[in-house]
N, C-alpha and C positions, 0 to 999 in steps of 0.2 A: 802285183799291186805295190805302189810306192809307199815307203814308210811315212808315218806321220812325222811332221817336224817336232823336235824336242821343245821348241819354244814358239809361242804365238805372240807377236808384238802388237796385234790388233791394228795393223796398218792397212788392211784390205777394206774394200767397200762393203763386204758382207762376211759373215762368219763362215769358216770352212766347214765342210760336210762332216768332219770327224767329231765335231761338238755334238753332244746329246742334250736334250731338254727333258723335263719331267712332264709327261702328258702333252697337251696341246699348248704351246707357248703363246703368251700375249706378245706379239711382235713389237708392239709399241713400247714395251719395257726394255728393249735392247737397242742400242744405237752405237754405230761406229762413226757417225758423222757429227754428233753434237760436240765432240771434242776430238779432233783428229789425232790418230795414234793411240787412242784410248777406247776401251769398251765401257760405255755408260750403261749401268744396270739401274733401272728405276725400281724402287721398292714396291713389293706386292703386299697386299694384306694377307695373302696366303703364305705361311711360313714353311720351312723344311719339315716341320713336325706334323704337317697336315697332308692329307691326300688331296691333290689338286694340281694346279699349275703355278708353282712359285717361280719367281725370277731366279733362274738357275741354268748354268751350262756346265757340262762336265765331260771328262774323258773316262772311258772304262779303264780301270786299273788292270794292266796287263802283266805286271811283274810283281813278285812279292817284295822286292827291295826297290824303293824309288825315293825321289826327293821332288816335291812339287812346291813351287814358290810363286807368289804373286805380289805385285806392288799395287797398293790401293790408295786413292785419295778420297778421304771421307768428308771433305769440306762441304759437300752437298747434302750430307745427311742431316735430317731434322730429328727432334725428340721422338723416340720410339723406333727410329731407323736402326737397322742392323745389317752389316755387310761383312763378308769374309770368305774363307776357303773351307772346304769340307771334304771329309771322306764319308761318302753317302752310300749306304746299302738300301735303306728304306726310310719312310717317314718316321719310323719309330726306332731306327738304329743308324746313328751317324755321329761323327766326331768333328767339331768345328773350332776354328780359330777365327774370332770375329771381333768387330768393333761395334759397340752399342752406344747410341746416344740417349742420355737420360738427364733431364733437368739442365739441358744446355752443356753438358760435359760428356766427353768421350771416355769410354772404358774398353780396354782390351780384355777379351775373355777367352778362356778355354772351356768350351761347352761339350758335355758328354750326354748323349741321348741313347738309352738302352731300354727298349720296351716302354713301360710306363714311367720309368725313372728318367728325370731330367736333372742334370747337375752342372753347376758352374764350378769347375775345379779350381780356377784361379781367375781373379779379376784385378786389373791394374789400371789406374788412371793413365790416360794417354794425353800428352800435352802437345801433340802435333797432328796435322792432317794427313801426312804421308806416312804409311807404315808398310812393312814387308811381312807377309804371313806365309808360314811354311808348314807342310805336313810331310813327314818321312815315314818309312816302314822298314822293318828289318827281319821279316819272317815270323816274328813273335808279337811285336808291338807296333802300333802307330804312335808317332811322337808329334806333339804340337809345339810350334815355336813362333816367335815374332822377333822382329828387329826394327830399330828406328833408323839404321844407317846402311843396311844390307851387308854389313861386315860382321858384327857380333850378333849372334842369335841367342835368345833366351829361351830355355826349355820351360814350357808351361805344364805339360801333362804327357802321360803315356797311357795307352789303353790296349788291352788284348785284341789281337786279330780276331779271335773266335766270335766276339760279339757282333761282328759285321759279316761273318761267314754264312754262306748258304746252308751249311750243315747245322748251324745254330738257329738261324732265323727263318730258314726256308727261302722260297723265291727262286729266281733263275737268272736275274740280270747281273749279278755281281756288284762289286763296289765301283762307284764313279768318284773320281777326284775332280772337284769343281769349285766354282765361285757362285756367290748368291747375294741377293739383297732383299730384305723384307722389312715390314714395319709392324710394330705392335700397337700402333694407333691408326688414326685415319690420315695422318700426315704422310703424303706421298712425296718422297724425296729421291735422292740418287747417290750412288758411289761410282767412281771412275777407276777402272783397272787398266794399268799400263801394259802389263804382259802376264802371261801364265806359262 
């Protein structure tokens, strides 16, 4: 079996088979043709915190040490819109680096969800539409980062591996590293991802 490529530039006409969804995806929320060379994710009213079919694609984590980076354009997000990158084990256990639109302003957030606890570890005003989001892991911790230039990355948070582990939370699917878009309001908007 051929190895998966280490980078997807989203230049194809359809998503590769190595991408996973959560439950049955709403295909109209994913487009590789609305903006050539980018994957457009339309926001869903179902968030990563819910059981259902949020707008999400991910790769199963196959190595304990990794670096996952994406470039996202959030100019299409409206108030209530959220888009980002996640280390996702279940709807109640995931670590996210995300951009959230609130009152016409963009905020970069490190969000931690463990069981019934949801916590924004750090929130920073974002004064541009293009941002680079990154999650790394090192056998003990997941680390959340962002960059405005893809050169200097700012560390936002770190969280223990164990809170996403099968031994701690149960289940059998393992962690997926992926990208997502949802809305906390009825405003359906979108975010464009250049690569993963």
